[in-house]
C-alpha positions in Angstrom: 0.0 0.0 0.0 2.8 2.4 1.0 4.8 1.7 -2.2 1.7 2.3 -4.3 1.2 5.7 -2.5 4.8 6.6 -3.1 4.5 5.8 -6.8 1.4 8.1 -7.0 3.2 10.9 -5.2 6.2 10.6 -7.5 4.0 10.9 -10.6 2.3 13.9 -9.1 5.6 15.5 -8.1 6.9 15.0 -11.6 3.8 16.7 -12.9 4.6 19.8 -10.8 3.1 19.2 -7.3 6.5 19.6 -5.6 5.0 20.2 -2.2 4.3 16.5 -2.0 8.0 15.8 -1.7 7.6 16.8 2.0 6.0 13.3 2.5 9.3 11.6 1.5 11.4 13.9 3.7 9.2 13.2 6.8 9.1 9.4 6.0 12.8 8.9 5.4 14.7 11.6 7.2 15.5 9.7 10.4 16.6 6.5 8.7 18.6 8.4 6.1 20.3 10.5 8.8 21.2 7.3 10.8 22.6 5.7 7.6 24.7 8.7 6.7 25.9 9.1 10.3 27.3 5.6 10.3 29.3 6.4 7.2 30.7 9.9 8.0 30.7 9.4 11.8 30.0 13.1 12.5 26.6 14.4 13.5 26.8 17.8 12.0 28.2 16.5 8.7 25.5 13.8 8.6 22.8 16.5 9.0 24.3 18.6 6.2 24.7 15.5 4.0 21.1 14.3 4.7 19.7 17.7 3.7 21.9 17.7 0.6 20.7 14.2 -0.3 17.1 15.3 -0.1 17.9 18.4 -2.2 19.6 16.3 -4.8 16.7 13.8 -4.9 14.2 16.7 -5.2 16.1 18.2 -8.1 16.6 14.9 -9.9 13.2 13.3 -9.2 12.5 13.3 -12.9 15.4 10.8 -13.3 13.8 8.3 -10.9 12.6 5.5 -13.1 10.9 3.3 -10.4 13.1 0.2 -11.1 14.0 0.1 -7.4 12.1 1.4 -4.4 12.2 5.1 -3.8 14.0 4.5 -0.5 16.7 2.5 -2.2 17.2 5.3 -4.8 17.3 7.9 -2.0 19.8 5.9 0.1 22.0 5.4 -2.9 22.2 9.2 -3.4 23.0 9.5 0.4 25.7 6.8 0.1 27.3 8.5 -2.9 27.1 11.9 -1.2 28.8 10.5 1.9 31.6 8.7 0.1 32.2 11.8 -2.1 32.3 14.0 1.1 34.9 11.7 2.7 37.0 11.6 -0.5 36.8 15.4 -0.9 38.0 16.0 2.6 40.7 13.3 2.3 39.6 12.1 5.7 40.5 8.5 6.2 40.2 8.5 10.0 36.8 9.9 11.0 35.4 11.3 14.2 34.1 8.7 16.7 30.6 7.7 15.8 27.8 8.1 18.4 26.7 4.9 19.9 24.2 3.1 17.7 20.9 2.6 19.5 20.7 -1.2 18.9 17.3 -2.5 19.6 17.1 -4.4 22.8 14.3 -5.2 25.1 15.3 -6.7 28.4 14.1 -6.8 32.0 15.3 -4.4 34.6 17.7 -6.9 36.2 19.5 -7.5 32.9 19.7 -3.9 31.7 23.3 -3.3 32.8 24.5 -6.5 31.2 22.6 -5.8 28.0 24.0 -2.2 27.9 27.6 -3.5 28.2 26.9 -6.1 25.5 25.4 -3.5 23.2 28.4 -1.2 23.7 30.8 -4.0 23.0 29.0 -5.0 19.8 28.7 -1.4 18.7 32.3 -0.8 19.4 33.3 -3.7 17.3 30.9 -2.7 14.5 32.5 0.7 14.4 35.9 -0.8 14.0 34.9 -2.8 10.9 35.9 -1.9 7.5 33.1 0.1 5.8 32.5 -2.7 3.3 31.3 -4.8 6.2 29.9 -2.1 8.5 27.6 -0.5 5.9 25.7 -3.7 4.8 25.4 -4.8 8.5 24.0 -1.4 9.4 21.6 -1.4 6.5 20.5 -5.0 7.2 20.1 -5.0 11.0 19.4 -1.3 11.8 17.6 -0.1 8.6 16.1 -3.5 7.9 16.9 -3.3 4.2 16.8 -6.5 2.1 19.9 -8.0 0.4 18.6 -6.7 -2.9 18.1 -3.1 -1.6 21.6 -3.2 0.0 23.1 -4.4 -3.3 21.4 -1.6 -5.2 22.4 1.1 -2.6 26.0 0.0 -2.6 26.1 -1.1 -6.3 27.5 -4.5 -5.6 26.2 -8.0 -6.3 23.7 -9.6 -3.9 26.2 -12.4 -3.2 28.8 -9.8 -2.1 26.2 -8.3 0.2 25.6 -11.8 1.7 29.3 -12.4 2.0 30.0 -9.0 3.6 27.3 -9.5 6.2 28.5 -13.0 7.0 32.1 -11.9 7.3 31.2 -8.8 9.3 29.1 -10.9 11.8 32.0 -13.4 12.0 34.5 -10.6 12.6 32.4 -9.2 15.4 31.9 -12.7 16.9 35.6 -13.4 16.9 36.5 -10.0 18.4 34.0 -10.6 21.2 35.1 -14.1 22.0 37.2 -13.1 24.9 34.5 -10.7 26.1 31.9 -13.4 26.0 34.2 -16.0 27.8 34.6 -13.6 30.7 30.9 -14.2 31.4 29.3 -10.8 31.4 
């Protein structure tokens, strides 16, 4: 239903009802911001890049063909923006990322343990090479499909699967000593 609504809005925007683009901004701004933040690792830069991504999408809406979902197209623009920003600033080491709010529901008595575990996992996730970190983030946090991740990153689906598997294994290995200690 939502995808159908988006297609109708896109047709109407292309026909000149530009005010409808606000729907897409409201729907995707939080997820897109989180996605860009995990790439550039700086809140202010992520905000600027998120706004720039929406502006670019708005200006180039006529080039959207509908072959992929709108969110996939939008995230691809955000991904390219972020990578170009990093390259332009020749910044290989980036500012520490804010802790990801990994979803966790736990009882009061286990909150401290869960918090420590989340921090350890988040810390290891942030240490990963971006080719593993980005698909893990998109899959687990943004709940994108393998196909959508492949389109966003412009890599084959099998590479997405491989990167997610390798990323999870790297985190698992890094946390082995942590898990043996018995948190």
